[in-house]
N, C-alpha and C positions, 0 to 999 in steps of 0.2 A: 472080531466084532460079534457081539451077542446076537443070537438068533431069536427073533421075536415071534416066529411062527407058533401059533397055539396060545399066545398070551392074550389076555383080555383086559381092555381099558374101557371103563364105562360100559357102553353097549356094544363096543367093537371087539371082534376077535380077529387077530391077524392070521390070514390063511396063506399068504405067500409074500416073498420079498420082490420088489420091482423098482422101477424108476418112477420118479415123480417130477413133473415139470411145474415150477413155481410160477406165480403171476408175472414175474419178471422174465420168464423164459429160461431160467436156469434149471439144469437137470440135476437132481439130488437123489439120494437114496430114499426109497419110499416103501410103503407097505400096502398090500391089497387086503382090505378088511371086509368082514361081513358083519352087518349090524343086526341087532336083535329083531328089528322090524322086517328083516329079509333082504334089504338093499345092500349093495356093495359100495365101497368107497376106497379110493386111492388117496393116500395122504403122505406127507413127509414123515420119514422115520423119526425125526426129532419131535414131531407133534405127538407121536405115540409115546415116546420116552418121557416127555414132559407132562403128558396127560392133558395137553391143550385141546386135542381132538378126542371126543368121547362118544360121538355118535355120527351117523351119516348126515345129521342136521335135524332129525326127527325130534330129538329131545328138546331143543330150543323151541321148535315149532309148537310142540305140545304144551310147554310151559307158557308160551305166549298166548296160545289159543284159549287157555283157561282164564286169561285176564280180559279177553275181548268181550265187550258188552257189560262189564261190571262197572262199578262206580269209580274205578281208578282212572280210566281214560288215558292209560299210559302207552298203548301200543298201536302200531300202524297195521291195519287189517290186511292190506294187500301184500305187503312185503314181509310181515312177521318180524320186522326189525324193531326192537324195543327202543323207544326214544329216550328211555332213562339209562341206556347202556353207559353213556358218558358219565352220568352222575355216580353210578356204581363203580365205574373204573376209578374215578377220583376218590371215592370213599376207600377203595382198596389200596390205592397208592398212599393216601394220607395215613391210613391205619398202619402200613408198613413203615412209613417215614417216622411216625411217633415212636415206634419200637426199635428201629434199626439205625436211624440216621442221627448220630451224635451232634450234628450241627443244627438240628432243629430245636427250637426253644422248648417244644413240648416233650422232648426226649427225657428230660429229668423226671417227668411225672409218669412216664411209661417205661421205655427201655431202661432208663436209669434206676427204676424200681424192680427190674427183673421181669417186666411184662413183655411178652412176645406174641408173635402170630404163629399159629400152628403151621406145620409143614404143608398140610393139605391146602391151605389158602395162600401161604406166602409165595409158593412157586407156581401157582396155577389160578389165574383170575377166573377162569370158567367154573372152577370148583366153587369159588366164593359166589359167583353170579348165580349158579344153580341153587345153592343154599338159600340165597336171598329171595329168589323168585318163589320158592315153595315154603318160605317161612315168614310171610307177612310183609314183605317189602312194599312200601308206598313212598311216593316222592315227598310226602310231608313228614316222614319219619327219618330218624338217624340211627346208626348202629350204637348199641349200648351193651356194655358188659354187665351181666347180672351180678357177679361178684366183682366189685371194683378192684380187688387185688388179684384177680384171675386173668388168664390170657384171652386173646382173641381166638376163639375156637367155637365150633357149632354148639357145643353143650353149654357154653357160657355167654352166648350172645343172643340178642333179640333186636327188633326194630321198635324204637320208642319215640313218644312225643317229647317235645321240649320240656314239658312239665314233669314227665316221668324221668327224664335225664337229670333235671334239677333235684329231684328227690333222691336219686341214686348217685351220691358223690361222697368222697372221703371227707369233704369239708362241710357235710351236713351239720347245721346248727339247730339244736333242739331248744325250743322255748316253751315254757309252761305258763299258761294263762288260765286263771280260774280253776287251777288244779288239773287242767288238760294239757298234755305234752304232745307237741307235733313238731315236725321239721318246718323250717322257715317257708319252704315252698307251699306247704299245706296252709299255713297261716296266711300267706300272701293271697292264695286263691280264695280263702274264706272271707278275708277282710277287704279284698279288692284293692290292695295297695302293693307296690313293688317289693321284692325281697329286701332290697337294701333299706327301705324305710322301716320294715318290720324290725330288722336288726338294730338300726340306729335308734329307733324309738325305745325298744326294749333295753338296750345297753345304757341309754341315758336316763332310764327310769321315767320316761315321759308318760304322762297319763293318757296320751292320745289313743293307744290301743284299747285301754279300758273304756274310754269314751266311745270309740267306734263300736265296741262290742256291747256295751251296756247302757251308756248314757245318751244315746242319740235316738230318741223315739222316731218311728217312721209311721206314716199314715198310708192307708190303702184306699185307692180312688177308683170308682167305677169309670170305665173307659167311655161309655156312652153318655152318662149324665154329668160326669165330672164331680159327683158328690162323694164325700168321704164315707167309706163303708166299714172302716176298721182302723184301729190304732194299736201299735205294738211298741214295747219299750226298747226294742233293738231289732236290727236286721236279722239277727240269728233267731230270735223268737218268731219273727214274721215268717222266716223261711220254714221253720218247723211247723208253723200253723197251716201253711198251704202245701206242706209236704214237698219242699224243694230240697234237692240233695246239697246244694251249696247256696250260701247267702250272698255270694259275690254278684249274682245276677241282679238282686235287688239293689245292691250298692251301685251297680252300673246304671240302673234305672234312675236312682236318686240323683246321680251325677249327670243325667241327661244323655248317657251313652246308649241307652236302650229306650224304646218307646213304651214297652210294657213287659211285664213278667207274670206268668201264671194267670193271665187274663185280666190283669189290673195294672194301673199306673201306680207308681210309688214316689214318695217324696219325704225328705227329712221334715219333721214337724216344724222346726224353727225356720226352715227355708220357706215352707208354705205360708207360715204365719207372717213372714216379712213381706209377702207380695201384696 
């Protein structure tokens, strides 16, 4: 049996071999370890070999404490137990299933294309967990491969929003309108309509996209007086005039989904005229 004395795993250095009593009361081969923080810890030999135990517990506490008080609201202050542990565990399991389980319907798009999970993550959940905690994990984000043809590994993964995920896919559909080419997700965000409608309208050569972008004048209304203070030939022109990054907010206001945008109320000219 390999002698682990002197070997280092994470923050732990094995200083001696010993016995370890598990939570179920079973005696197994163990290791007496010294942590970088100065504390000692006895853990099962198998935990050292697998890399499952990497510190005396100080590493997770430090990672968790950095999150306390910020806007994530993810952690329990008293116990330092991350309430998002289960979500990350599910992410880890699903990631491996897509790449290794041929019975999964997603396998053909991942493992079937040669995409795999790096050894560092596939055999050790805590390694994946620690990477997630120091690389921008939030409960409203999902794991995304930067190179869609690359593997799940630290250098090729990030935590992304749903919109970022939609922009980063092999099935990206580029559409050109008025000489400007963008992926469907970008047009969807700008025009304020779902992806499938952008594609359907474009493929059918329907004029609705042109109308939404160019032929539907919008009016700008003062919130306090209710009087019209401006008129623009399109939501895109209006957005540029008041220096908005996206025209979709004005679209939502015109549809009644928002009360105001940029300090004004907005409406399509024909809708206001029909009232």
